N, C-alpha and C positions, 0 to 999 in steps of 0.2 A: 685384087689385092686385099690382103689382111690389114686390119686396123693397125696392129703394131708396126707393120712393115711401112705402111702409109706415115705413121708419126716418125718413124726413124728417117725416112726420106725427107720429111718436112724439116726436120732437126739439121740434116745435111744441108739443105736449101739455105736455111736461115744462118747457119755458120758460115757458109761460103759467099753470102751476100753482103755487099758493102751497103746496100740500100733496103729500105722496108720493103716487106712484101704484104701486099694486102690480102685478106682472107679470101676475097672473091677469087682472086688470080689462083691461089692455092686449090680452092674448090673446083675450079675449072680444070686445072691440071690433073687433079686426081679423082674428077667426075663424081664429087660428092657435094653436099650442100655447104653453104657458108656456115651454117650452125654446127655441122660436124667438124669443121676445122677450127670453129671457136672451142668446141669441146676437146679436140685433139690438142690444142695449144694449152688448154687448162691441165690436161693429163701430162704433157711434157714438162709444165712448170712444176707440177706437184712431184715430179720424179727428179727435181732439183736443177732443172736447166733455167738460166736467167734469161728469160725472154720477156721483153717489154712491148707494150702497144704505144704506138704514136699516132698522131692524126693521119700519117701517111702509111700505116701498116705495122707489122711485126718485125722485131729485130732481135738479136742477140746483143746483150749487153757487153761491150768491149771493156778493155781495161781502161781505167780512167785517164782522161787526157790530162796532159800537164795543165798547171794554172792554179789559181785560187778560187775555191768555192766558198760561197756565202749563203746565207738565207736572208731574204729581205721580206718583211711583213708589209703588205700594201693594201691599199683601199682605193678603189674607184669604181666608177659606173662602167656597165657593158660598152657604152658608147667611147669611153675613153681607153678601152683595151687596146685598140691599134696604136694609139700614141704611147702608151706604156710599152708595148712590145718594140715598137720602132726606137724609143728612147734607149732600151737595153741593148738592141742589135747594133744601133748606130754608135754606141760607145765603144763597140768591139766585145761585147760579152755575149754569153749564150744562156738562155733560159732553159734550164734542164727539166724542170717540173713546176707543178703547182700543187699546193697543199691546203686543205681547208680542215678545221677541226669542227666536226659535226657533232651536235649534243647527244646524239643517240649512238652514232658508229664510230665516234672517235675520228682518227685522223684518216682522211682520204685523200690519196695522192694520185696524180695523173701526169704521166710522162709527156714532155713536150719536144725537147731537144730543138729549140728553134734559135737559129744563129745569123739569120739574115732576114731582110724585109721579104724576100720572095717567100721563105718559109712562114712568116708571120702572116702574109696574105693568104696562103694556103691553108693555114689554120683557120684564120677568119671566114675564108670561103666555105671551108667544111662546117664551120659553126653555123653559117647562115644556111646552106645547103640541108643540113639535117634538122633544122629548126630545134637546136639543142640549147640548153642554158649553160652558161659557165659555172663551174663548180662554186665560184664565189658567190652566186646568188643564194646558195644555202646559208651563207655566212654574212649576209648584207653587204657584201662587197669586200670583206676582210679576206685576205689569202695570203698565202706565203709562196715565194719563188726561190728555188735553189738556183743560183746564178754561178756561172764559171767565168772568170776573167783571166787574161793572160798574166796579169801580175797584180800587186797591191794597189799601184797607182791607177790602173784601169778601173779596179773595184772602187776605189775611193772617188774617182771622178763620177762613176755611175750613181753612187750613193747621193752625191752633191746634186746631180741632174735630177734624180728622182725626188729628193727633197724640194728643190726648186718647183717642180711641176706638181707638187702636192700629192704625190702617189704613195709616199711612205706613211704607214700608219704610225704615229708616235703618241 
């Protein structure tokens, strides 16, 4: 199979999938290395397709879900990450991403799309499995989350809980 045809098929798979697809699975399906898939995804993105990476794999960005989005500037230790994520999802909100402001590279953003304790646990398990650092380590714990809430009252409730727990950077 030619590389261009493989990329077209990858794009079709991503467009038709409601769930993330890991690079390893795509590599197996197309009998190439994971790194080839990573390169294919980069080329597909460069061609204008809105593909994002999550801890669970690649997905096409869908139309924005209804609700209220806001950004919260947070600060906490790595050990407090679970409590922070649980606080957000237990309030009925979704953590869309994490953003840090790096002194050399500027804004660095990672898609999260965490809306349940299960997804938070999967993220934390992957963090431990890969022996990776949180982006906030680059900024001494300071980071921004884009949060989606169903309405302003839910957002305000979350802000109150985050202040109460000392997670908001003020």
